[in-house]
C-alpha positions as CSV (number, residue, x, y, z in Angstrom):
1,M,5.6,-14.7,14.2
2,S,6.6,-18.3,13.4
3,S,9.5,-19.0,11.2
4,T,7.3,-21.1,9.0
5,S,4.9,-18.2,8.4
6,A,7.8,-16.0,7.3
7,D,9.5,-18.6,5.1
8,P,8.0,-18.9,1.6
9,I,10.0,-22.0,0.8
10,K,8.6,-23.9,3.7
11,Y,5.1,-22.7,2.6
12,E,5.8,-24.3,-0.8
13,Q,7.0,-27.5,0.9
14,Q,3.9,-27.6,3.1
15,V,1.6,-27.3,0.0
16,Y,3.3,-30.3,-1.8
17,T,3.3,-32.4,1.4
18,S,-0.4,-31.8,1.8
19,G,-0.9,-32.8,-1.8
20,L,0.4,-36.2,-1.0
21,H,-2.8,-36.7,0.9
22,S,-5.0,-35.2,-1.9
23,N,-5.3,-31.8,-0.1
24,R,-5.3,-28.8,-2.3
25,P,-4.6,-25.2,-1.0
26,P,-7.8,-23.1,-0.5
27,F,-6.4,-20.3,-2.7
28,T,-4.7,-20.3,-6.1
29,F,-1.1,-19.5,-6.5
30,Q,-1.7,-18.1,-9.9
31,T,-1.3,-14.4,-9.4
32,S,-3.2,-13.6,-12.6
33,E,-6.3,-15.3,-11.2
34,W,-6.7,-13.4,-7.9
35,E,-8.4,-10.5,-9.6
36,K,-10.8,-12.7,-11.7
37,L,-11.8,-14.7,-8.6
38,A,-12.4,-11.6,-6.5
39,K,-14.9,-10.0,-8.8
40,P,-17.8,-12.4,-8.3
41,V,-17.5,-12.2,-4.5
42,L,-17.6,-8.4,-4.3
43,S,-20.6,-6.1,-4.8
44,G,-20.7,-4.1,-7.9
45,S,-19.7,-0.9,-6.0
46,A,-16.8,-2.6,-4.2
47,W,-15.5,-4.1,-7.4
48,G,-15.8,-0.8,-9.2
49,Y,-13.9,0.9,-6.4
50,I,-10.9,-1.5,-6.2
51,H,-10.6,-2.3,-9.9
52,G,-11.6,1.1,-11.3
53,N,-9.2,3.7,-12.7
54,A,-9.2,7.3,-13.8
55,G,-10.6,8.2,-17.2
56,A,-10.2,5.6,-19.9
57,G,-7.7,3.7,-17.8
58,S,-4.6,4.3,-20.0
59,T,-2.3,5.0,-17.0
60,Y,-3.4,1.7,-15.4
61,T,-2.8,-0.2,-18.7
62,K,0.6,1.3,-19.2
63,N,1.6,0.5,-15.7
64,L,0.9,-3.2,-16.3
65,A,2.5,-3.2,-19.7
66,S,5.7,-1.5,-18.6
67,F,6.9,-4.6,-16.7
68,S,6.7,-6.8,-19.8
69,K,9.2,-4.4,-21.5
70,Y,12.0,-5.7,-19.2
71,S,13.3,-9.3,-19.0
72,I,15.4,-10.9,-16.3
73,V,18.7,-12.5,-17.5
74,P,19.7,-15.3,-15.1
75,R,23.3,-16.0,-14.0
76,R,24.5,-19.6,-13.9
77,L,26.8,-21.6,-11.6
78,V,26.5,-19.1,-8.8
79,P,27.1,-20.9,-5.5
80,S,24.4,-20.5,-2.9
81,L,24.7,-18.6,0.3
82,K,25.7,-20.8,3.3
83,D,24.9,-20.5,7.0
84,A,27.5,-20.8,9.8
85,Q,27.4,-24.6,9.7
86,G,27.9,-24.7,5.9
87,N,24.4,-25.5,5.0
88,E,23.3,-24.1,1.6
89,L,20.6,-21.5,1.8
90,F,18.0,-20.0,-0.6
91,S,18.4,-16.3,-1.6
92,N,18.2,-13.7,1.1
93,A,15.5,-11.1,0.1
94,S,15.8,-9.0,3.2
95,S,16.5,-5.2,3.0
96,T,16.8,-2.1,5.1
97,V,14.3,0.6,4.3
98,L,13.8,3.9,6.3
99,G,16.2,2.5,8.8
100,E,14.1,-0.7,9.4
101,K,15.0,-4.3,8.6
102,L,12.5,-5.9,6.2
103,N,12.2,-9.7,5.6
104,F,11.3,-9.0,2.0
105,P,11.4,-5.8,-0.2
106,I,7.7,-5.3,-0.1
107,A,5.0,-3.5,2.0
108,C,1.2,-3.4,1.9
109,A,0.3,-0.2,0.1
110,P,-2.2,2.0,1.8
111,V,-5.7,1.1,0.6
112,G,-8.8,2.6,2.2
113,V,-12.3,1.4,2.9
114,Q,-11.2,-2.3,3.4
115,K,-14.4,-3.4,5.1
116,I,-16.3,-3.1,1.8
117,F,-14.1,-6.0,0.6
118,N,-14.3,-8.1,3.8
119,S,-16.0,-7.3,7.1
120,A,-12.7,-7.9,9.0
121,G,-11.1,-5.1,6.9
122,E,-7.9,-3.5,7.9
123,S,-7.5,-5.5,11.1
124,A,-7.3,-8.8,9.1
125,A,-4.9,-7.4,6.5
126,S,-2.6,-5.9,9.1
127,R,-2.5,-9.2,11.2
128,A,-1.6,-11.1,8.0
129,A,1.1,-8.7,7.1
130,A,2.6,-8.8,10.6
131,S,2.6,-12.6,10.7
132,I,5.2,-12.8,7.9
133,G,7.1,-9.6,8.5
134,V,5.7,-7.3,5.8
135,P,5.1,-3.7,6.8
136,Y,1.5,-2.5,6.7
137,I,0.7,1.0,5.6
138,L,-2.6,2.3,7.1
139,S,-4.6,4.6,4.9
140,T,-6.3,7.7,6.4
141,A,-9.3,6.4,4.5
142,S,-9.4,3.4,6.7
143,S,-12.7,1.8,7.9
144,T,-10.8,0.9,11.2
145,S,-9.2,3.2,13.7
146,I,-5.5,3.9,14.0
147,E,-5.5,2.3,17.4
148,D,-7.5,-0.8,16.5
149,V,-5.2,-1.6,13.5
150,A,-2.2,-1.2,15.7
151,K,-3.7,-3.6,18.2
152,A,-4.4,-6.1,15.4
153,S,-0.9,-6.0,14.0
154,G,0.6,-6.6,17.4
155,E,3.7,-5.7,19.3
156,G,6.1,-6.8,16.6
157,G,4.1,-5.7,13.5
158,Q,5.8,-3.1,11.4
159,R,3.3,-0.4,10.6
160,W,3.5,2.9,8.8
161,Y,0.9,5.6,8.5
162,Q,-0.4,7.2,5.3
163,L,-1.7,10.7,5.5
164,Y,-4.4,12.3,3.4
165,W,-3.4,15.8,4.4
166,P,-6.2,18.1,5.6
167,A,-6.3,21.8,4.6
168,R,-4.0,24.0,6.7
169,E,-7.0,25.5,8.4
170,H,-7.4,22.0,10.0
171,D,-3.8,21.8,11.3
172,D,-5.1,20.8,14.7
173,I,-6.7,17.7,13.2
174,T,-3.6,16.8,11.3
175,I,-1.5,17.1,14.5
176,S,-4.1,14.9,16.2
177,M,-3.8,12.2,13.6
178,L,0.0,12.3,13.7
179,N,0.1,12.1,17.5
180,R,-2.3,9.2,17.5
181,A,-0.2,7.3,14.9
182,K,3.0,7.9,16.8
183,K,1.5,6.8,20.1
184,A,0.2,3.7,18.4
185,G,3.6,2.6,17.1
186,Y,3.5,3.7,13.5
187,T,7.1,4.5,12.7
188,A,7.1,6.2,9.3
189,L,4.7,8.8,7.7
190,F,3.7,8.4,4.1
191,V,2.2,11.6,2.7
192,T,0.1,11.1,-0.4
193,L,0.5,14.1,-2.8
194,D,-1.7,13.1,-5.7
195,T,-5.1,12.7,-3.9
196,F,-6.1,16.1,-2.5
197,V,-9.3,15.4,-4.4
198,L,-10.6,12.1,-5.8
199,G,-9.8,11.5,-9.5
200,W,-12.3,11.2,-12.3
201,R,-13.3,7.6,-11.8
202,P,-16.0,6.4,-14.3
203,S,-16.6,3.1,-12.6
204,D,-17.5,4.7,-9.3
205,M,-19.6,7.4,-11.0
206,D,-21.4,4.7,-13.0
207,N,-22.4,3.2,-9.7
208,G,-23.0,6.5,-8.0
209,Y,-20.7,5.3,-5.4
210,N,-18.4,7.4,-3.2
211,P,-17.8,5.3,-0.1
212,F,-16.8,8.4,2.0
213,L,-20.2,10.0,1.8
214,H,-22.4,7.2,3.0
215,A,-24.1,7.1,6.4
216,D,-21.6,4.6,7.9
217,R,-18.1,4.5,9.3
218,I,-16.4,3.0,6.3
219,G,-13.6,5.1,5.0
220,V,-14.1,7.8,7.7
221,E,-13.4,5.8,11.0
222,I,-10.2,7.6,11.6
223,G,-12.1,10.9,11.6
224,F,-15.0,9.5,13.7
225,T,-12.5,8.4,16.4
226,D,-10.4,11.6,16.3
227,P,-11.0,13.7,19.5
228,I,-10.4,17.0,17.7
229,F,-12.8,16.3,14.9
230,R,-15.4,15.0,17.2
231,A,-15.2,18.0,19.4
232,K,-15.5,20.4,16.5
233,F,-18.5,18.5,15.1
234,K,-20.3,18.6,18.4
235,E,-19.6,22.3,18.9
236,E,-21.0,23.1,15.5
237,H,-24.0,20.7,15.5
238,G,-24.8,20.3,19.1
239,Y,-24.7,16.5,19.2
240,D,-22.1,13.8,19.0
241,I,-21.2,12.0,15.8
242,D,-22.5,8.7,17.0
243,E,-25.5,10.0,18.8
244,D,-28.7,7.9,18.4
245,A,-29.8,7.9,14.7
246,K,-33.4,8.0,15.9
247,T,-32.8,11.5,17.3
248,H,-30.9,12.6,14.2
249,P,-32.1,10.6,11.2
250,I,-29.5,9.4,8.7
251,D,-30.3,10.7,5.3
252,T,-28.6,12.5,2.4
253,E,-29.4,15.9,3.9
254,G,-27.6,15.4,7.2
255,G,-28.1,13.7,10.5
256,S,-25.7,11.8,12.7
257,L,-23.4,9.7,10.6
258,S,-24.0,11.0,7.1
259,K,-23.4,14.6,8.0
260,A,-20.2,13.7,9.8
261,A,-19.0,11.5,6.9
262,Q,-19.5,14.3,4.5
263,E,-17.7,16.8,6.7
264,W,-14.8,14.5,7.4
265,T,-14.4,13.8,3.7
266,K,-14.1,17.6,3.0
267,V,-11.4,17.7,5.7
268,V,-9.1,15.0,4.2
269,F,-9.9,15.7,0.6
270,P,-9.8,19.5,0.6
271,G,-9.7,19.8,-3.2
272,H,-6.5,21.7,-3.5
273,S,-2.8,20.9,-3.2
274,K,-0.3,22.0,-0.5
275,S,3.0,23.6,-1.4
276,W,6.6,22.5,-0.9
277,N,6.9,25.0,2.0
278,D,4.2,23.2,3.9
279,I,6.4,20.1,4.3
280,K,8.1,22.0,7.2
281,F,4.8,21.8,9.2
282,L,4.9,18.0,9.0
283,Q,8.5,17.9,10.0
284,E,7.7,19.9,13.1
285,H,5.1,17.5,14.2
286,W,6.5,14.1,13.1
287,D,9.8,12.9,14.5
288,G,10.2,9.8,12.3
289,P,10.9,9.3,8.6
290,I,8.6,11.2,6.2
291,V,8.0,9.7,2.7
292,L,6.3,11.6,-0.1
293,K,4.1,9.4,-2.2
294,G,3.2,10.2,-5.8
295,I,6.5,11.5,-7.2
296,Q,6.7,11.1,-11.0
297,S,9.5,13.4,-12.1
298,V,13.1,14.0,-11.5
299,A,12.4,17.6,-10.7
300,D,10.0,16.7,-7.9
301,A,12.3,14.0,-6.6
302,Q,15.0,16.6,-6.3
303,K,12.7,19.0,-4.5
304,A,11.9,16.2,-2.0
305,V,15.6,15.9,-1.2
306,E,15.8,19.7,-0.8
307,A,12.8,19.6,1.5
308,G,14.7,17.2,3.8
309,V,12.3,14.2,3.8
310,Q,13.7,10.7,4.1
311,G,11.9,8.9,1.2
312,I,9.7,9.1,-1.8
313,V,7.3,6.7,-3.5
314,V,7.5,6.7,-7.3
315,S,3.8,6.2,-7.9
316,N,0.8,7.3,-10.0
317,H,-1.7,5.8,-7.5
318,G,-2.0,2.7,-9.7
319,G,-3.7,4.7,-12.4
320,R,-6.6,5.6,-10.2
321,Q,-6.0,9.3,-10.1
322,Q,-5.0,10.7,-13.5
323,D,-5.6,9.3,-16.9
324,G,-3.0,9.6,-19.7
325,G,-0.1,9.5,-17.2
326,V,3.4,8.1,-17.6
327,P,3.9,4.6,-16.2
328,S,5.7,4.7,-12.9
329,L,8.2,2.1,-13.9
330,A,9.3,4.1,-16.9
331,V,10.4,7.1,-14.7
332,L,11.9,5.0,-11.8
333,P,15.4,4.6,-13.2
334,K,15.9,8.3,-13.9
335,I,14.6,9.3,-10.5
336,V,16.9,6.7,-8.8
337,D,19.9,8.0,-10.8
338,A,19.1,11.6,-9.7
339,V,18.4,11.1,-6.0
340,G,18.9,7.4,-5.1
341,E,22.1,8.1,-3.1
342,K,20.4,10.8,-1.0
343,I,17.0,9.4,-0.2
344,D,15.1,6.1,0.0
345,V,13.2,5.5,-3.3
346,L,10.2,3.2,-3.0
347,F,7.9,2.2,-5.8
348,D,4.3,1.2,-6.6
349,S,1.8,1.1,-9.5
350,G,1.1,-2.0,-11.6
351,V,2.8,-4.6,-9.4
352,R,1.1,-8.0,-9.8
353,C,3.7,-10.7,-9.1
354,G,7.1,-11.5,-7.7
355,A,8.9,-10.9,-11.0
356,D,7.5,-7.4,-11.1
357,V,9.0,-6.8,-7.6
358,I,12.4,-8.1,-8.8
359,K,12.3,-5.8,-11.8
360,A,11.4,-2.7,-9.8
361,V,14.2,-3.5,-7.3
362,A,16.6,-4.0,-10.2
363,L,15.7,-0.5,-11.4
364,G,16.5,1.0,-8.1
365,A,13.5,0.7,-5.7
366,K,14.5,-0.1,-2.2
367,C,10.9,-1.3,-1.4
368,V,7.9,-2.1,-3.5
369,L,4.3,-1.4,-2.3
370,V,1.7,-4.0,-3.3
371,G,-1.9,-2.9,-3.4
372,R,-4.6,-4.5,-5.4
373,P,-3.3,-8.1,-5.1
374,Y,-3.6,-8.3,-1.3
375,I,-7.0,-6.6,-1.4
376,Y,-8.1,-9.4,-3.7
377,G,-6.8,-11.8,-1.2
378,L,-8.8,-10.0,1.5
379,A,-12.0,-10.4,-0.6
380,L,-11.3,-14.1,-1.2
381,G,-10.5,-15.2,2.3
382,G,-10.0,-12.4,4.9
383,E,-6.9,-12.6,6.9
384,E,-5.9,-16.0,5.5
385,G,-6.5,-14.7,2.0
386,V,-4.1,-11.8,2.6
387,R,-1.5,-14.0,4.2
388,H,-1.6,-16.4,1.2
389,V,-1.2,-13.6,-1.3
390,L,1.8,-12.1,0.5
391,R,3.4,-15.5,1.1
392,A,2.9,-16.3,-2.6
393,L,4.5,-13.1,-3.7
394,C,7.4,-13.5,-1.3
395,G,7.9,-17.1,-2.6
396,E,8.0,-15.8,-6.2
397,I,10.6,-13.2,-5.1
398,V,12.9,-15.6,-3.3
399,M,12.6,-18.4,-5.9
400,G,12.9,-16.0,-8.7
401,M,16.1,-14.6,-7.2
402,H,17.4,-18.1,-6.4
403,L,17.0,-19.4,-9.9
404,A,18.5,-16.3,-11.4
405,G,21.7,-16.7,-9.3
406,L,20.9,-13.6,-7.3
407,R,21.9,-14.4,-3.7
408,T,20.9,-11.1,-2.1
409,L,19.2,-7.9,-3.1
410,E,22.6,-6.3,-3.7
411,D,22.8,-8.6,-6.7
412,V,19.5,-7.4,-8.1
413,D,20.6,-4.5,-10.2
414,R,20.2,-3.2,-13.8
415,D,22.7,-5.6,-15.1
416,I,20.2,-8.5,-14.7
417,L,17.7,-6.7,-17.0
418,V,17.4,-6.3,-20.7
419,R,14.8,-4.2,-22.4
420,D,12.9,-6.2,-24.9
421,Y,13.3,-3.8,-27.8
422,D,17.1,-4.2,-27.5
423,L,16.6,-8.0,-28.2
424,F,14.8,-7.9,-31.5
């Protein structure tokens, strides 16, 4: 990783220097435009999948609106940080999360089926994240294997693994995935609690599109490369998952890939939730930090502490799982007040720009997961598109802190925020 790649201020300087020679950057820096530009380059099904939400989309809408209810109040005449030689520095946005040092308080949220957005998929996204020191969280619904994503992110890439938790009757498959992730260098386990079945998503239903059922490897590659699942499939059907399609025709009734895709989907989306007691099983088979993703109440946050996990993500899945829900940013402060001293509190849902990240950190989040924006970057330009989006977001964070007189993340607290209804 070059220092230039990880330094958003140098990125800004490069852009302006290139502009002296009439060169414009290939991607816009306007965060509000990424979504609009991605739509025409995606298929209707891919666009519906990434942009779609549960029900009427009210949870999604409230997520976005919640950030505008807070405003950042800058501090003036704050001396800048200085290095050992006395040179003035820009703000330091580094943090420590789950025992790991992060260059910036963000990570790539787990997003599945990335090859429907760009053929390079998860490998491109993980390489881009590693190049600037942003952790990449791999989804169980990946279209690339655990091992191949690890190879793409490289020796120094920070990578965490997200689990869609199979039914307890498939504990052997769960153990296999966890062992594969540990062996491949994933250091933290994120367990998604709100997606034991896919939500009611009108945009996907309008397209008749469930990516996990199709006769391909998109969204199911982790299952298709899992030795336990493969062995079980062969034992039941008498042939390998990837056996010649001419021998076992691919159609909606079964056959090689489509039958396997449907069966894997039933494994990782079992339809029903686990219990708090089941967390013990994961702790027995994962020796690193465990983070529960999808917490929306103080009561559940306290149960997470009692269960002995190391972190939670205050998240409503970006509004994709349940309509009529509370915006995650609204519940973040109360959850932080209740458990923030005992457990690492991370956040996602509705984050679209650097100012959103600053506000979430000010309300107590130690790390903010960014989802849709980097996927739009993937659609627009593959690895370079993802890298641009992440560097742009990091630039907004650093410059936003610098101009507000916030030298480190320790300065980013609730005192810098005002609620707009208190102003008028």
